[in-house]
LUMDRENDREN-691479 format. One line per field, with one value per residue: residue in three letters; y, z, x of N, C-alpha, C in turn. Coordinates in nm, 3 decimals. Atoms other than C-alpha are relative to their C-alpha. Layout:
N
residuo: [ALA; ...]
n_py: [Y; ...]
n_pz: [Z; ...]
n_px: [X; ...]
ca_py: [Y; ...]
ca_pz: [Z; ...]
ca_px: [X; ...]
c_py: [Y; ...]
c_pz: [Z; ...]
c_px: [X; ...]
% end
This chain:
68
residuo: [MET; THR; ILE; ALA; SER; GLY; LYS; TYR; ALA; ILE; SER; ARG; PHE; LYS; VAL; SER; ALA; ASP; GLU; PHE; THR; GLU; ALA; TRP; SER; TRP; VAL; TYR; GLY; THR; TRP; LEU; PRO; GLN; SER; GLY; TYR; GLN; PRO; ASP; ASP; ARG; PRO; CYS; PHE; GLU; ILE; TYR; PRO; GLU; GLU; PRO; ALA; GLY; GLY; LYS; PHE; THR; VAL; ASP; ILE; CYS; VAL; PRO; VAL; LYS; PRO; LEU]
n_py: [0.089; 0.009; -0.002; 0.075; -0.082; 0.019; -0.117; -0.034; -0.117; -0.081; -0.105; -0.085; -0.055; -0.073; 0.055; 0.004; 0.137; 0.083; 0.006; 0.094; 0.107; -0.057; -0.014; 0.135; 0.043; -0.069; 0.062; 0.133; 0.002; -0.097; -0.012; 0.127; 0.061; -0.077; -0.029; 0.095; 0.079; 0.080; 0.010; 0.103; 0.077; -0.063; -0.074; -0.143; -0.072; -0.144; -0.086; -0.128; -0.087; -0.120; 0.012; -0.046; -0.142; -0.041; 0.117; 0.069; 0.081; 0.021; 0.142; 0.062; 0.139; 0.068; 0.129; 0.066; 0.030; 0.064; -0.017; 0.098]
n_pz: [-0.062; 0.066; -0.099; 0.046; 0.012; -0.102; -0.080; -0.108; -0.083; -0.003; -0.100; 0.005; -0.129; -0.014; -0.127; -0.029; 0.007; -0.110; 0.004; 0.102; -0.065; -0.037; 0.124; 0.038; -0.101; 0.027; 0.118; -0.035; -0.124; -0.002; 0.127; 0.059; -0.064; 0.027; 0.143; 0.081; 0.075; -0.074; 0.078; 0.104; -0.015; 0.071; -0.091; -0.029; 0.035; -0.024; 0.109; -0.048; 0.115; -0.015; -0.083; -0.136; -0.025; -0.138; -0.087; 0.023; 0.120; 0.056; 0.036; 0.030; -0.044; 0.095; -0.053; 0.088; -0.074; 0.066; -0.085; -0.108]
n_px: [0.094; 0.130; 0.106; 0.116; 0.120; 0.102; 0.036; -0.091; 0.027; -0.122; 0.007; -0.119; -0.042; -0.125; -0.047; -0.143; -0.052; 0.051; 0.145; 0.048; 0.076; 0.130; 0.079; 0.045; 0.097; 0.126; 0.063; 0.052; 0.076; 0.110; 0.071; 0.042; 0.116; 0.121; 0.004; 0.076; -0.098; -0.098; -0.123; -0.012; -0.124; -0.113; -0.088; 0.011; -0.123; -0.003; -0.045; -0.051; 0.019; -0.083; -0.119; 0.026; -0.029; 0.020; 0.009; 0.127; 0.012; 0.133; 0.006; 0.129; 0.006; 0.090; 0.042; 0.096; 0.122; 0.114; 0.119; 0.022]
ca_py: [13.464; 13.344; 13.418; 13.174; 13.325; 13.362; 13.600; 13.775; 14.005; 14.290; 14.519; 14.816; 14.925; 15.184; 15.018; 15.037; 14.729; 14.612; 14.642; 14.377; 14.105; 14.333; 14.402; 14.029; 13.961; 14.224; 14.064; 13.713; 13.799; 14.093; 14.129; 13.766; 13.637; 13.914; 13.899; 13.599; 13.445; 13.185; 13.141; 12.949; 12.704; 12.934; 13.119; 13.457; 13.727; 14.090; 14.364; 14.675; 14.941; 15.216; 15.256; 15.290; 15.651; 15.794; 15.450; 15.337; 15.066; 15.065; 14.702; 14.526; 14.203; 13.963; 13.667; 13.418; 13.373; 13.170; 13.201; 13.029]
ca_pz: [17.111; 16.941; 17.140; 17.108; 16.991; 17.228; 17.482; 17.723; 18.015; 18.000; 18.297; 18.278; 18.586; 18.669; 18.941; 19.112; 19.114; 19.448; 19.343; 19.068; 19.306; 19.430; 19.071; 18.985; 19.312; 19.223; 18.881; 19.025; 19.367; 19.295; 18.927; 18.813; 19.081; 18.989; 18.612; 18.501; 18.360; 18.474; 18.373; 18.050; 18.003; 17.788; 17.941; 18.111; 18.012; 18.066; 17.805; 17.871; 17.629; 17.759; 17.903; 18.285; 18.406; 18.751; 18.906; 18.767; 18.512; 18.284; 18.249; 18.084; 18.267; 18.019; 18.148; 17.913; 18.013; 17.926; 18.049; 18.372]
ca_px: [21.479; 21.164; 20.851; 20.563; 20.238; 19.946; 19.803; 20.039; 19.966; 20.216; 20.275; 20.512; 20.704; 20.968; 21.172; 21.508; 21.731; 21.590; 21.223; 21.205; 21.084; 20.805; 20.693; 20.680; 20.496; 20.233; 20.173; 20.129; 19.987; 19.756; 19.675; 19.657; 19.413; 19.165; 19.213; 19.008; 19.327; 19.576; 19.940; 19.999; 20.288; 20.502; 20.799; 20.767; 21.013; 21.112; 21.152; 21.358; 21.224; 21.456; 21.800; 21.801; 21.794; 21.836; 21.875; 21.537; 21.469; 21.167; 21.064; 20.772; 20.695; 20.535; 20.337; 20.169; 19.805; 19.496; 19.136; 19.041]
c_py: [0.003; -0.012; -0.070; 0.090; -0.034; 0.127; 0.017; 0.117; 0.075; 0.114; 0.080; 0.060; 0.087; -0.035; 0.020; -0.148; -0.090; -0.013; -0.099; -0.111; 0.049; 0.015; -0.136; -0.051; 0.066; -0.066; -0.133; 0.000; 0.091; -0.001; -0.134; -0.062; 0.072; 0.013; -0.088; -0.087; -0.083; -0.006; -0.112; -0.067; 0.059; 0.080; 0.146; 0.067; 0.147; 0.069; 0.132; 0.099; 0.126; -0.033; 0.047; 0.147; 0.032; -0.115; -0.079; -0.073; 0.002; -0.143; -0.039; -0.146; -0.068; -0.142; -0.063; -0.041; -0.073; 0.017; -0.109; -0.112]
c_pz: [-0.081; 0.108; -0.059; -0.006; 0.110; 0.075; 0.114; 0.078; 0.012; 0.098; -0.005; 0.138; -0.018; 0.139; 0.016; 0.002; 0.109; 0.001; -0.103; 0.061; 0.038; -0.123; -0.045; 0.098; -0.022; -0.118; 0.040; 0.122; 0.005; -0.131; -0.048; 0.070; -0.029; -0.148; -0.082; -0.087; 0.096; -0.084; -0.103; 0.017; -0.072; 0.098; 0.020; -0.044; 0.034; -0.126; 0.062; -0.116; 0.002; 0.079; 0.142; 0.015; 0.145; 0.096; -0.016; -0.133; -0.045; -0.050; -0.028; 0.042; -0.083; 0.048; -0.097; 0.082; -0.089; 0.092; 0.106; -0.048]
c_px: [-0.130; -0.106; -0.122; -0.122; -0.099; -0.022; 0.100; -0.058; 0.131; -0.022; 0.129; 0.024; 0.123; 0.050; 0.151; 0.043; -0.057; -0.152; -0.057; -0.086; -0.139; -0.090; -0.053; -0.105; -0.135; -0.072; -0.065; -0.092; -0.120; -0.078; -0.058; -0.122; -0.133; -0.030; -0.094; 0.090; 0.083; 0.126; -0.009; 0.136; 0.120; 0.086; -0.043; 0.130; -0.016; 0.049; 0.043; -0.006; 0.087; 0.126; -0.034; 0.039; -0.029; -0.016; -0.129; 0.003; -0.146; -0.002; -0.144; 0.010; -0.109; -0.028; -0.099; -0.123; -0.101; -0.120; -0.009; -0.092]
% end
């Protein structure tokens, strides 16, 4: 996948399989409104920098952003 250049907000979480929605909700519902940024038109994506361990996934949620 080719990722378009620009500014991204990246949040790292350690979550179980049923906590992904909560992590995405925190990024958009808590962090973003207080950040001084708004979502950009590029796609969001997830990065998994490690193999899952103990039922937990390490995930980087990447959201393209631009200033308000």
